[in-house]
KEDO-837526 format. One record per residue (C-alpha): residue number from 1; residue in one letter; y, z, x. Coordinates in steps of 0.05 Angstrom, whole numbers, padded with zeros to 5 digits. Layout:
# KEDO-837526
[NUM,"a",[Y,Z,X]] ...
END
This chain:
# KEDO-837526
[1,"m",[-00650,-00012,01337]] [2,"r",[-00699,00003,01280]] [3,"k",[-00699,-00071,01260]] [4,"i",[-00715,-00091,01332]] [5,"l",[-00772,-00042,01337]] [6,"l",[-00800,-00064,01269]] [7,"s",[-00800,-00137,01289]] [8,"t",[-00834,-00123,01356]] [9,"t",[-00886,-00076,01325]] [10,"c",[-00904,-00126,01270]] [11,"t",[-00912,-00181,01322]] [12,"g",[-00959,-00139,01364]] [13,"l",[-01001,-00117,01304]] [14,"l",[-01008,-00185,01273]] [15,"l",[-01017,-00228,01335]] [16,"l",[-01092,-00221,01342]] [17,"a",[-01102,-00241,01269]] [18,"l",[-01062,-00304,01275]] [19,"p",[-01085,-00375,01293]] [20,"v",[-01053,-00427,01336]] [21,"r",[-01030,-00489,01298]] [22,"a",[-01077,-00472,01241]] [23,"q",[-01056,-00459,01170]] [24,"t",[-01094,-00394,01160]] [25,"v",[-01030,-00353,01167]] [26,"n",[-01008,-00313,01106]] [27,"y",[-00935,-00334,01112]] [28,"g",[-00917,-00299,01047]] [29,"a",[-00941,-00231,01073]] [30,"l",[-00905,-00242,01139]] [31,"a",[-00840,-00261,01103]] [32,"d",[-00845,-00196,01063]] [33,"i",[-00853,-00155,01127]] [34,"f",[-00797,-00189,01166]] [35,"g",[-00751,-00197,01106]] [36,"e",[-00740,-00271,01118]] [37,"p",[-00782,-00335,01131]] [38,"v",[-00826,-00331,01193]] [39,"t",[-00854,-00384,01239]] [40,"t",[-00914,-00384,01286]] [41,"s",[-00909,-00456,01309]] [42,"a",[-00869,-00447,01373]] [43,"t",[-00908,-00392,01410]] [44,"g",[-00967,-00378,01364]] [45,"k",[-00941,-00309,01345]] [46,"p",[-00899,-00291,01283]] [47,"q",[-00824,-00296,01296]] [48,"k",[-00759,-00300,01258]] [49,"a",[-00720,-00364,01273]] [50,"s",[-00669,-00325,01313]] [51,"d",[-00725,-00298,01359]] [52,"v",[-00756,-00366,01374]] [53,"p",[-00743,-00390,01446]] [54,"a",[-00713,-00454,01418]] [55,"d",[-00658,-00473,01369]] [56,"m",[-00696,-00471,01303]] [57,"e",[-00674,-00471,01230]] [58,"i",[-00723,-00458,01172]] [59,"v",[-00713,-00493,01105]] [60,"t",[-00749,-00457,01050]] [61,"q",[-00781,-00481,00985]] [62,"d",[-00721,-00452,00947]] [63,"d",[-00675,-00495,00991]] [64,"i",[-00717,-00556,00976]] [65,"r",[-00716,-00544,00901]] [66,"r",[-00641,-00530,00898]] [67,"s",[-00625,-00594,00938]] [68,"g",[-00652,-00636,00880]] [69,"a",[-00676,-00686,00932]] [70,"d",[-00739,-00727,00921]] [71,"n",[-00755,-00739,00995]] [72,"i",[-00754,-00698,01059]] [73,"p",[-00697,-00735,01096]] [74,"d",[-00651,-00724,01036]] [75,"v",[-00669,-00650,01038]] [76,"l",[-00650,-00645,01111]] [77,"q",[-00590,-00691,01116]] [78,"y",[-00536,-00637,01112]] [79,"l",[-00564,-00592,01167]] [80,"t",[-00516,-00581,01225]] [81,"g",[-00535,-00626,01283]] [82,"m",[-00574,-00675,01239]] [83,"n",[-00555,-00748,01237]] [84,"f",[-00575,-00785,01173]] [85,"r",[-00570,-00858,01155]] [86,"r",[-00606,-00901,01104]] [87,"n",[-00629,-00973,01114]] [88,"g",[-00655,-00983,01043]] [89,"f",[-00678,-00945,00982]] [90,"n",[-00739,-00914,01014]] [91,"e",[-00720,-00925,01086]] [92,"p",[-00679,-00866,01111]] [93,"e",[-00670,-00847,01184]] [94,"l",[-00663,-00778,01214]] [95,"s",[-00644,-00761,01285]] [96,"i",[-00624,-00696,01317]] [97,"r",[-00562,-00694,01360]] [98,"g",[-00550,-00769,01359]] [99,"f",[-00583,-00826,01397]] [100,"d",[-00598,-00859,01330]] [101,"e",[-00629,-00927,01328]] [102,"p",[-00665,-00968,01274]] [103,"w",[-00733,-00944,01299]] [104,"n",[-00724,-00872,01320]] [105,"p",[-00779,-00856,01370]] [106,"r",[-00748,-00791,01396]] [107,"l",[-00765,-00745,01337]] [108,"l",[-00833,-00711,01332]] [109,"v",[-00853,-00699,01259]] [110,"l",[-00912,-00655,01243]] [111,"i",[-00949,-00633,01180]] [112,"n",[-00981,-00565,01195]] [113,"g",[-00979,-00582,01269]] [114,"q",[-01009,-00653,01262]] [115,"p",[-00965,-00710,01287]] [116,"v",[-00951,-00760,01230]] [117,"y",[-00906,-00808,01266]] [118,"e",[-00935,-00878,01273]] [119,"d",[-00962,-00882,01344]] [120,"f",[-00961,-00958,01352]] [121,"f",[-00885,-00965,01344]] [122,"g",[-00870,-00892,01357]] [123,"d",[-00828,-00882,01294]] [124,"v",[-00832,-00840,01231]] [125,"v",[-00848,-00877,01166]] [126,"w",[-00820,-00826,01117]] [127,"a",[-00844,-00862,01055]] [128,"a",[-00916,-00856,01080]] [129,"l",[-00916,-00781,01091]] [130,"p",[-00975,-00752,01051]] [131,"v",[-00941,-00690,01026]] [132,"q",[-00908,-00672,00959]] [133,"l",[-00845,-00631,00958]] [134,"d",[-00877,-00579,00912]] [135,"e",[-00931,-00563,00963]] [136,"i",[-00884,-00548,01021]] [137,"r",[-00872,-00475,01038]] [138,"q",[-00820,-00488,01091]] [139,"i",[-00793,-00541,01139]] [140,"e",[-00780,-00519,01210]] [141,"v",[-00726,-00560,01246]] [142,"v",[-00723,-00551,01322]] [143,"k",[-00665,-00581,01362]] [144,"g",[-00672,-00606,01433]] [145,"p",[-00732,-00626,01475]] [146,"t",[-00791,-00579,01463]] [147,"a",[-00850,-00620,01488]] [148,"a",[-00882,-00562,01526]] [149,"l",[-00885,-00521,01462]] [150,"f",[-00899,-00574,01409]] [151,"g",[-00928,-00635,01445]] [152,"f",[-00905,-00700,01477]] [153,"n",[-00848,-00741,01447]] [154,"a",[-00814,-00678,01422]] [155,"v",[-00751,-00706,01455]] [156,"s",[-00691,-00699,01408]] [157,"g",[-00727,-00646,01367]] [158,"v",[-00784,-00628,01321]] [159,"i",[-00792,-00626,01245]] [160,"n",[-00854,-00586,01227]] [161,"i",[-00872,-00587,01153]] [162,"v",[-00912,-00525,01133]] [163,"t",[-00950,-00530,01068]] [164,"y",[-00976,-00474,01025]] [165,"d",[-01043,-00449,01049]] [166,"p",[-01098,-00457,00996]] [167,"m",[-01132,-00395,01022]] [168,"y",[-01072,-00351,01004]] [169,"d",[-01026,-00391,00958]] [170,"d",[-01044,-00413,00888]] [171,"i",[-01000,-00473,00872]] [172,"k",[-01008,-00516,00809]] [173,"s",[-00952,-00562,00788]] [174,"v",[-00935,-00630,00760]] [175,"t",[-00868,-00664,00772]] [176,"a",[-00839,-00728,00741]] [177,"r",[-00774,-00764,00759]] [178,"g",[-00738,-00824,00732]] [179,"g",[-00669,-00855,00736]] [180,"s",[-00624,-00908,00766]] [181,"q",[-00651,-00964,00810]] [182,"a",[-00710,-00964,00760]] [183,"l",[-00737,-00902,00794]] [184,"k",[-00806,-00879,00770]] [185,"e",[-00837,-00822,00808]] [186,"g",[-00892,-00771,00796]] [187,"s",[-00931,-00719,00835]] [188,"a",[-00984,-00666,00822]] [189,"v",[-01011,-00608,00863]] [190,"a",[-01071,-00564,00847]] [191,"t",[-01103,-00507,00885]] [192,"l",[-01172,-00474,00880]] [193,"t",[-01180,-00408,00917]] [194,"s",[-01225,-00347,00918]] [195,"n",[-01213,-00279,00949]] [196,"d",[-01190,-00301,01018]] [197,"q",[-01258,-00335,01030]] [198,"y",[-01242,-00408,01015]] [199,"g",[-01188,-00451,00986]] [200,"l",[-01177,-00524,00968]] [201,"r",[-01112,-00559,00952]] [202,"l",[-01108,-00629,00922]] [203,"s",[-01044,-00669,00916]] [204,"a",[-01023,-00739,00895]] [205,"g",[-00957,-00775,00886]] [206,"g",[-00925,-00843,00876]] [207,"q",[-00857,-00875,00872]] [208,"s",[-00830,-00944,00854]] [209,"s",[-00759,-00970,00847]] [210,"d",[-00712,-01029,00856]] [211,"e",[-00678,-01041,00923]] [212,"f",[-00603,-01026,00930]] [213,"k",[-00562,-01088,00914]] [214,"t",[-00533,-01132,00969]] [215,"t",[-00458,-01145,00974]] [216,"a",[-00411,-01187,01016]] [217,"l",[-00418,-01138,01074]] [218,"n",[-00477,-01179,01097]] [219,"p",[-00478,-01242,01054]] [220,"a",[-00536,-01272,01093]] [221,"q",[-00582,-01220,01062]] [222,"r",[-00602,-01237,00991]] [223,"l",[-00634,-01190,00942]] [224,"s",[-00686,-01243,00924]] [225,"s",[-00715,-01239,00994]] [226,"y",[-00735,-01167,00985]] [227,"l",[-00791,-01136,00945]] [228,"a",[-00790,-01072,00904]] [229,"p",[-00804,-01012,00949]] [230,"f",[-00859,-00964,00931]] [231,"s",[-00903,-00908,00959]] [232,"e",[-00967,-00874,00938]] [233,"n",[-01013,-00823,00970]] [234,"v",[-01069,-00774,00957]] [235,"a",[-01089,-00716,01001]] [236,"f",[-01135,-00656,01005]] [237,"d",[-01132,-00593,01047]] [238,"g",[-01190,-00543,01050]] [239,"r",[-01204,-00477,01085]] [240,"a",[-01268,-00436,01090]] [241,"r",[-01279,-00369,01124]] [242,"l",[-01346,-00375,01160]] [243,"s",[-01345,-00304,01185]] [244,"d",[-01296,-00247,01196]] [245,"s",[-01273,-00281,01260]] [246,"t",[-01281,-00356,01245]] [247,"v",[-01243,-00402,01197]] [248,"m",[-01258,-00477,01188]] [249,"s",[-01208,-00527,01159]] [250,"l",[-01216,-00599,01136]] [251,"n",[-01161,-00643,01108]] [252,"g",[-01147,-00717,01099]] [253,"y",[-01104,-00767,01063]] [254,"e",[-01094,-00839,01044]] [255,"s",[-01024,-00867,01038]] [256,"a",[-00993,-00935,01022]] [257,"m",[-00921,-00958,01021]] [258,"r",[-00875,-01018,01022]] [259,"r",[-00805,-01017,01051]] [260,"n",[-00749,-01067,01064]] [261,"f",[-00733,-01054,01136]] [262,"l",[-00665,-01086,01136]] [263,"a",[-00649,-01072,01209]] [264,"d",[-00688,-01135,01227]] [265,"g",[-00694,-01167,01158]] [266,"q",[-00769,-01151,01151]] [267,"i",[-00811,-01129,01092]] [268,"e",[-00865,-01082,01116]] [269,"s",[-00926,-01057,01078]] [270,"d",[-00968,-01002,01109]] [271,"r",[-01032,-00967,01091]] [272,"t",[-01056,-00904,01127]] [273,"w",[-01119,-00863,01129]] [274,"s",[-01128,-00797,01165]] [275,"l",[-01181,-00743,01172]] [276,"r",[-01173,-00677,01208]] [277,"g",[-01218,-00618,01223]] [278,"q",[-01203,-00551,01255]] [279,"i",[-01241,-00489,01273]] [280,"t",[-01208,-00424,01294]] [281,"n",[-01245,-00365,01325]] [282,"n",[-01219,-00295,01343]] [283,"s",[-01259,-00261,01397]] [284,"a",[-01251,-00218,01459]] [285,"l",[-01229,-00281,01496]] [286,"g",[-01170,-00291,01449]] [287,"l",[-01154,-00335,01390]] [288,"a",[-01187,-00403,01404]] [289,"n",[-01172,-00466,01364]] [290,"l",[-01206,-00534,01365]] [291,"d",[-01168,-00589,01328]] [292,"v",[-01193,-00660,01319]] [293,"y",[-01160,-00716,01279]] [294,"w",[-01167,-00791,01268]] [295,"t",[-01114,-00837,01239]] [296,"r",[-01115,-00911,01222]] [297,"w",[-01054,-00953,01205]] [298,"t",[-01051,-01025,01180]] [299,"f",[-00985,-01063,01180]] [300,"d",[-00971,-01125,01140]] [301,"f",[-00908,-01167,01152]] [302,"p",[-00903,-01229,01107]] [303,"i",[-00870,-01271,01162]] [304,"l",[-00919,-01248,01216]] [305,"q",[-00992,-01229,01213]] [306,"q",[-01027,-01163,01203]] [307,"a",[-01034,-01110,01257]] [308,"t",[-01078,-01048,01261]] [309,"s",[-01069,-00984,01301]] [310,"e",[-01120,-00928,01310]] [311,"t",[-01110,-00859,01339]] [312,"r",[-01161,-00807,01358]] [313,"d",[-01139,-00738,01382]] [314,"i",[-01176,-00676,01407]] [315,"r",[-01136,-00612,01420]] [316,"a",[-01161,-00544,01443]] [317,"s",[-01121,-00480,01455]] [318,"d",[-01131,-00406,01467]] [319,"l",[-01079,-00352,01452]] [320,"f",[-01090,-00284,01482]] [321,"q",[-01053,-00222,01505]] [322,"l",[-01051,-00187,01572]] [323,"g",[-01033,-00116,01555]] [324,"t",[-00983,-00108,01499]] [325,"d",[-00924,-00147,01528]] [326,"h",[-00953,-00212,01553]] [327,"t",[-00976,-00269,01507]] [328,"i",[-01010,-00329,01540]] [329,"r",[-01029,-00396,01509]] [330,"l",[-01071,-00447,01546]] [331,"s",[-01081,-00517,01517]] [332,"a",[-01113,-00584,01531]] [333,"e",[-01109,-00650,01493]] [334,"y",[-01140,-00719,01496]] [335,"k",[-01109,-00775,01456]] [336,"y",[-01131,-00848,01448]] [337,"n",[-01087,-00900,01415]] [338,"s",[-01105,-00974,01406]] [339,"a",[-01071,-01033,01372]] [340,"n",[-01091,-01104,01356]] [341,"g",[-01063,-01160,01314]] [342,"q",[-00995,-01191,01316]] [343,"y",[-00973,-01157,01380]] [344,"a",[-01035,-01169,01421]] [345,"a",[-01051,-01243,01415]] [346,"g",[-01123,-01229,01394]] [347,"s",[-01129,-01174,01446]] [348,"t",[-01130,-01099,01439]] [349,"d",[-01079,-01057,01477]] [350,"f",[-01095,-00984,01486]] [351,"y",[-01077,-00921,01524]] [352,"n",[-01110,-00855,01540]] [353,"i",[-01068,-00792,01547]] [354,"y",[-01095,-00730,01580]] [355,"s",[-01052,-00668,01572]] [356,"f",[-01054,-00596,01596]] [357,"g",[-01006,-00540,01579]] [358,"a",[-00993,-00466,01589]] [359,"m",[-00944,-00417,01556]] [360,"w",[-00925,-00347,01578]] [361,"d",[-00885,-00303,01530]] [362,"w",[-00863,-00237,01561]] [363,"q",[-00834,-00183,01516]] [364,"v",[-00794,-00149,01571]] [365,"s",[-00767,-00097,01523]] [366,"p",[-00759,-00090,01448]] [367,"s",[-00694,-00129,01453]] [368,"l",[-00709,-00179,01508]] [369,"s",[-00762,-00234,01514]] [370,"v",[-00773,-00289,01564]] [371,"t",[-00815,-00350,01549]] [372,"n",[-00837,-00405,01597]] [373,"a",[-00881,-00464,01580]] [374,"v",[-00904,-00525,01619]] [375,"r",[-00942,-00588,01598]] [376,"e",[-00970,-00646,01639]] [377,"d",[-00983,-00713,01605]] [378,"y",[-01024,-00766,01642]] [379,"l",[-01025,-00836,01610]] [380,"t",[-01070,-00894,01630]] [381,"l",[-01057,-00962,01599]] [382,"g",[-01108,-01016,01586]] [383,"i",[-01121,-01083,01552]] [384,"k",[-01184,-01116,01525]] [385,"g",[-01180,-01191,01516]] [386,"g",[-01133,-01247,01538]] [387,"i",[-01060,-01249,01556]] [388,"l",[-01010,-01300,01530]] [389,"p",[-01004,-01359,01577]] [390,"y",[-00929,-01353,01587]] [391,"s",[-00933,-01279,01601]] [392,"a",[-00903,-01255,01666]] [393,"f",[-00960,-01203,01672]] [394,"g",[-01033,-01205,01690]] [395,"s",[-01090,-01159,01671]] [396,"g",[-01075,-01115,01731]] [397,"d",[-01006,-01098,01704]] [398,"y",[-01040,-01067,01643]] [399,"n",[-01106,-01040,01669]] [400,"n",[-01079,-01007,01731]] [401,"r",[-01018,-00975,01698]] [402,"v",[-01013,-00900,01703]] [403,"l",[-00956,-00857,01678]] [404,"n",[-00950,-00782,01683]] [405,"a",[-00896,-00733,01660]] [406,"t",[-00886,-00658,01668]] [407,"s",[-00847,-00623,01612]] [408,"f",[-00823,-00551,01610]] [409,"n",[-00788,-00502,01564]] [410,"s",[-00755,-00438,01588]] [411,"g",[-00719,-00390,01541]] [412,"i",[-00688,-00321,01544]] [413,"v",[-00677,-00287,01477]] [414,"y",[-00634,-00223,01481]] [415,"r",[-00621,-00183,01418]] [416,"v",[-00557,-00149,01440]] [417,"s",[-00555,-00108,01376]] [418,"p",[-00589,-00112,01307]] [419,"e",[-00532,-00161,01288]] [420,"d",[-00526,-00203,01352]] [421,"v",[-00575,-00250,01386]] [422,"v",[-00563,-00292,01448]] [423,"r",[-00610,-00349,01470]] [424,"l",[-00606,-00384,01537]] [425,"l",[-00649,-00447,01539]] [426,"v",[-00668,-00499,01591]] [427,"s",[-00719,-00552,01574]] [428,"r",[-00744,-00620,01595]] [429,"g",[-00784,-00668,01553]] [430,"y",[-00809,-00739,01560]] [431,"q",[-00809,-00796,01511]] [432,"l",[-00872,-00836,01528]] [433,"p",[-00868,-00911,01515]] [434,"s",[-00906,-00934,01453]] [435,"l",[-00958,-00990,01456]] [436,"d",[-00906,-01035,01425]] [437,"v",[-00859,-01022,01484]] [438,"l",[-00915,-01027,01537]] [439,"g",[-00958,-01083,01511]] [440,"m",[-00924,-01126,01458]] [441,"q",[-00947,-01199,01462]] [442,"l",[-00915,-01237,01406]] [443,"p",[-00919,-01314,01409]] [444,"q",[-00859,-01350,01379]] [445,"g",[-00885,-01421,01385]] [446,"g",[-00878,-01471,01441]] [447,"n",[-00868,-01437,01507]] [448,"v",[-00835,-01375,01478]] [449,"d",[-00867,-01306,01480]] [450,"y",[-00837,-01238,01465]] [451,"l",[-00865,-01187,01513]] [452,"g",[-00866,-01113,01523]] [453,"d",[-00864,-01087,01595]] [454,"p",[-00925,-01048,01619]] [455,"h",[-00882,-01021,01676]] [456,"t",[-00834,-00985,01629]] [457,"q",[-00821,-00914,01652]] [458,"a",[-00819,-00852,01607]] [459,"t",[-00750,-00827,01587]] [460,"q",[-00734,-00759,01616]] [461,"v",[-00691,-00715,01572]] [462,"t",[-00664,-00649,01600]] [463,"n",[-00625,-00599,01557]] [464,"y",[-00583,-00539,01577]] [465,"e",[-00563,-00495,01518]] [466,"a",[-00531,-00428,01500]] [467,"d",[-00537,-00402,01429]] [468,"y",[-00506,-00343,01394]] [469,"d",[-00527,-00316,01326]] [470,"r",[-00491,-00260,01288]] [471,"d",[-00504,-00223,01224]] [472,"v",[-00435,-00223,01190]] [473,"s",[-00447,-00166,01141]] [474,"p",[-00377,-00164,01110]] [475,"l",[-00387,-00236,01087]] [476,"g",[-00461,-00228,01071]] [477,"a",[-00473,-00286,01118]] [478,"t",[-00504,-00308,01184]] [479,"l",[-00466,-00344,01239]] [480,"r",[-00503,-00392,01284]] [481,"t",[-00471,-00428,01343]] [482,"a",[-00497,-00473,01399]] [483,"l",[-00467,-00505,01461]] [484,"f",[-00510,-00557,01496]] [485,"h",[-00510,-00610,01550]] [486,"q",[-00564,-00663,01552]] [487,"t",[-00582,-00715,01604]] [488,"n",[-00625,-00776,01589]] [489,"f",[-00655,-00814,01648]] [490,"n",[-00695,-00878,01646]] [491,"l",[-00678,-00896,01575]] [492,"f",[-00722,-00952,01549]] [493,"n",[-00705,-00999,01493]] [494,"f",[-00714,-01068,01464]] [495,"l",[-00663,-01119,01488]] [496,"i",[-00644,-01158,01425]] [497,"v",[-00614,-01221,01455]] [498,"t",[-00617,-01295,01443]] [499,"p",[-00686,-01318,01466]] [500,"n",[-00692,-01365,01525]] [501,"f",[-00733,-01413,01483]] [502,"n",[-00766,-01440,01545]] [503,"a",[-00803,-01381,01576]] [504,"a",[-00826,-01310,01564]] [505,"d",[-00771,-01264,01539]] [506,"l",[-00778,-01192,01563]] [507,"m",[-00762,-01149,01502]] [508,"s",[-00769,-01079,01530]] [509,"t",[-00743,-01049,01594]] [510,"n",[-00712,-00986,01624]] [511,"t",[-00637,-00989,01615]] [512,"g",[-00607,-00932,01654]] [513,"s",[-00582,-00863,01633]] [514,"s",[-00538,-00828,01583]] [515,"n",[-00508,-00758,01577]] [516,"e",[-00488,-00718,01517]] [517,"t",[-00446,-00654,01508]] [518,"g",[-00440,-00621,01441]] [519,"a",[-00426,-00559,01400]] [520,"e",[-00451,-00535,01332]] [521,"i",[-00429,-00479,01287]] [522,"t",[-00456,-00458,01219]] [523,"l",[-00437,-00401,01173]] [524,"k",[-00487,-00390,01116]] [525,"s",[-00496,-00338,01062]] [526,"k",[-00559,-00296,01066]] [527,"a",[-00618,-00308,01020]] [528,"g",[-00609,-00274,00953]] [529,"a",[-00533,-00278,00952]] [530,"e",[-00502,-00285,00883]] [531,"v",[-00463,-00345,00907]] [532,"r",[-00501,-00385,00960]] [533,"w",[-00458,-00426,01007]] [534,"s",[-00456,-00456,01076]] [535,"i",[-00408,-00493,01121]] [536,"g",[-00426,-00527,01186]] [537,"y",[-00391,-00569,01239]] [538,"s",[-00419,-00608,01298]] [539,"y",[-00385,-00645,01354]] [540,"a",[-00419,-00692,01403]] [541,"t",[-00395,-00738,01457]] [542,"i",[-00442,-00787,01491]] [543,"s",[-00429,-00827,01555]] [544,"d",[-00475,-00884,01575]] [545,"h",[-00493,-00909,01644]] [546,"a",[-00537,-00965,01622]] [547,"k",[-00551,-01024,01667]] [548,"s",[-00594,-01086,01663]] [549,"g",[-00638,-01111,01719]] [550,"n",[-00581,-01149,01752]] [551,"g",[-00534,-01089,01749]] [552,"t",[-00490,-01113,01691]] [553,"v",[-00472,-01064,01636]] [554,"l",[-00514,-01075,01574]] [555,"a",[-00484,-01085,01505]] [556,"e",[-00544,-01083,01459]] [557,"p",[-00560,-01044,01396]] [558,"f",[-00619,-01008,01426]] [559,"s",[-00586,-00988,01491]] [560,"v",[-00514,-00968,01476]] [561,"y",[-00504,-00898,01447]] [562,"h",[-00434,-00875,01467]] [563,"n",[-00401,-00900,01403]] [564,"g",[-00463,-00899,01359]] [565,"t",[-00461,-00826,01340]] [566,"p",[-00405,-00795,01297]] [567,"a",[-00364,-00751,01343]] [568,"s",[-00351,-00702,01286]] [569,"t",[-00394,-00682,01227]] [570,"l",[-00376,-00632,01173]] [571,"n",[-00425,-00606,01121]] [572,"a",[-00416,-00556,01064]] [573,"s",[-00453,-00531,01003]] [574,"i",[-00443,-00482,00947]] [575,"g",[-00488,-00459,00890]] [576,"h",[-00493,-00408,00835]] [577,"d",[-00541,-00387,00780]] [578,"f",[-00517,-00379,00709]] [579,"g",[-00578,-00345,00679]] [580,"p",[-00632,-00399,00674]] [581,"l",[-00582,-00453,00699]] [582,"e",[-00577,-00469,00773]] [583,"i",[-00519,-00512,00799]] [584,"d",[-00513,-00535,00872]] [585,"l",[-00464,-00581,00907]] [586,"r",[-00477,-00608,00977]] [587,"g",[-00432,-00655,01016]] [588,"g",[-00413,-00681,01084]] [589,"w",[-00362,-00721,01123]] [590,"r",[-00380,-00766,01181]] [591,"s",[-00328,-00794,01230]] [592,"h",[-00330,-00868,01246]] [593,"y",[-00383,-00897,01293]] [594,"q",[-00407,-00964,01319]] [595,"d",[-00467,-00999,01290]] [596,"w",[-00497,-01068,01301]] [597,"g",[-00501,-01125,01251]] [598,"f",[-00544,-01187,01259]] [599,"s",[-00505,-01253,01262]] [600,"q",[-00538,-01311,01226]] [601,"v",[-00493,-01358,01267]] [602,"s",[-00508,-01335,01338]] [603,"y",[-00575,-01302,01322]] [604,"t",[-00554,-01241,01362]] [605,"y",[-00532,-01171,01344]] [606,"i",[-00457,-01159,01344]] [607,"p",[-00420,-01092,01343]] [608,"v",[-00393,-01070,01275]] [609,"t",[-00352,-01007,01263]] [610,"t",[-00375,-00963,01206]] [611,"k",[-00315,-00926,01179]] [612,"d",[-00316,-00851,01168]] [613,"y",[-00343,-00833,01100]] [614,"t",[-00356,-00773,01054]] [615,"t",[-00416,-00760,01010]] [616,"l",[-00424,-00709,00954]] [617,"d",[-00489,-00693,00918]] [618,"l",[-00498,-00652,00854]] [619,"h",[-00561,-00619,00828]] [620,"a",[-00567,-00578,00765]] [621,"s",[-00632,-00550,00737]] [622,"y",[-00649,-00509,00676]] [623,"k",[-00709,-00463,00671]] [624,"l",[-00732,-00479,00601]] [625,"t",[-00791,-00431,00604]] [626,"d",[-00826,-00392,00659]] [627,"q",[-00867,-00453,00672]] [628,"v",[-00820,-00512,00658]] [629,"r",[-00757,-00532,00695]] [630,"l",[-00713,-00592,00679]] [631,"g",[-00665,-00622,00730]] [632,"l",[-00608,-00672,00740]] [633,"t",[-00591,-00701,00809]] [634,"v",[-00531,-00745,00826]] [635,"d",[-00526,-00772,00897]] [636,"n",[-00460,-00803,00919]] [637,"l",[-00424,-00769,00862]] [638,"t",[-00354,-00792,00881]] [639,"q",[-00367,-00865,00900]] [640,"a",[-00412,-00921,00877]] [641,"n",[-00428,-00949,00946]] [642,"t",[-00430,-00920,01017]] [643,"y",[-00437,-00963,01079]] [644,"e",[-00480,-00925,01129]] [645,"r",[-00509,-00984,01169]] [646,"a",[-00483,-01052,01186]] [647,"t",[-00551,-01084,01179]] [648,"s",[-00569,-01054,01112]] [649,"v",[-00547,-01058,01040]] [650,"p",[-00496,-01006,01018]] [651,"v",[-00525,-00941,00993]] [652,"q",[-00512,-00937,00918]] [653,"r",[-00501,-00877,00874]] [654,"r",[-00567,-00850,00849]] [655,"v",[-00576,-00812,00784]] [656,"f",[-00644,-00786,00762]] [657,"l",[-00675,-00734,00717]] [658,"s",[-00734,-00690,00736]] [659,"a",[-00783,-00645,00701]] [660,"t",[-00831,-00596,00735]] [661,"a",[-00886,-00556,00701]] [662,"s",[-00920,-00500,00739]] [663,"f",[-00985,-00468,00717]] 
END
């Protein structure tokens, strides 16, 4: 009971000093008070992961370092409930609880609360993320739809990357890596700070390598047709305390990358610019936050032409308390996204989204809390310019299109005892169609056009979940379990079929519904254990009810999921320190699943079974001095090649050395 009272008391005392979605939180001080990593991203107040009204797992900087990974998807690939596949050297995919596809538009990825997925296509370009692993404090992974808490398109889940705050954390480091596949990688992070009044963090990084080699699995793909993948980015993040009650933040980045997107045989080069400003004020009216950001993407496909997408976003929120037991958050958002170039035939497609949200967190007693949140998204579509002559749509189909969606999250968190926590969760989120889905106009020559459908409906995802966490003191471990059932209504996808070659070919449409039932269980040693270990198992079964417009069952790579997710996944890890030497092993087993390979004969996608496979990764590091650490990482330790996708090259064993110097 003392632990419960301490947690509740700390939350009440610290709430009025905390911002909403603003990195002016002293996470280090909060972690010391709570005795474990703390989040504020879900409700705005400090909470342990077990107290969040959602299924959340927090990956710490120590976890990142001990993984030996050089990118975020590799760090997260062995979490229970996570599905991981790699298309190419720098083209990994992450999905939560299945429904994986070559472009995964169901996962919301944030850096300090700012969406970093690419709005035009609606996917996450991992190689373009403007963050270095050394500047990450923690990664918060949320499973299930949480749009009312985190924002629209938080459908399968959320990954929120929280960096060190330059106002509180002094980070200076340089890291270099090199190894197989001609890997050359480097990053640097430096912080300037002064007495809790201001702080500035600068970071830069770059990577280049060779692509994985092709084999007879897909002989139509030749290594000579691909270019060497690379990524590079620079970023800054600044804070200034204008008064005792007001903090201003400004950050921005530029990023460039090239990837071989083997799912459709394309080589893609992107460049991104972003600028973000925030101001947070604590007054008698609550903790108010104004957040504005602008992002511009350019895409270059050698076979096609260049495209450009631009996003402008304004968000405002206010977090306040009524008495000591009720926490309220009100929010509003306006977002504008436009695209022109290869998918608009000289025109500009755009949409406006107006959003309003409210959250009520009620601390019924020291051991019981109830959280309810609702969000309304209102989208209006538009087009400026002409429409392809063979299009089935007119300007009215675009300019009069309105789409609205109401999301909600409800959660009961009951701490039965200091060792036992039960969470009961019900949530509904919506995956809004991207501009590519709504407005693609891609001429193919002659009378052939590839078209998006401006009448595509949003996908509704509803999740019912019961979680149980237990502190297993005799083992020095924590047990986490989850049972869930999810319904997906109005799925929308691209129909990859043989073109008609004589008329417009509708490439996106709503394809029906799909249901999923699953279970997850993880047993993990507590932080600070002499031997760190974990074991996790997940089971998921998916049943599709997908139909085309004429009522026939679809069999397409973007609309069939029932065999596309491994039914069983098993992950495990173990690690130990031998003085200055750290050694960690991580591995996993995936049961077989169906993927789709592109046929160069029929020019259609055909089903291909990917056999079950096992991966094992090793990382060893040696602390040479207090400032210098050397590391060795071996991915795919037990096999030279792993086939994870039918449309990609096999994932080869990777071996690389690393050196990090901290100052």
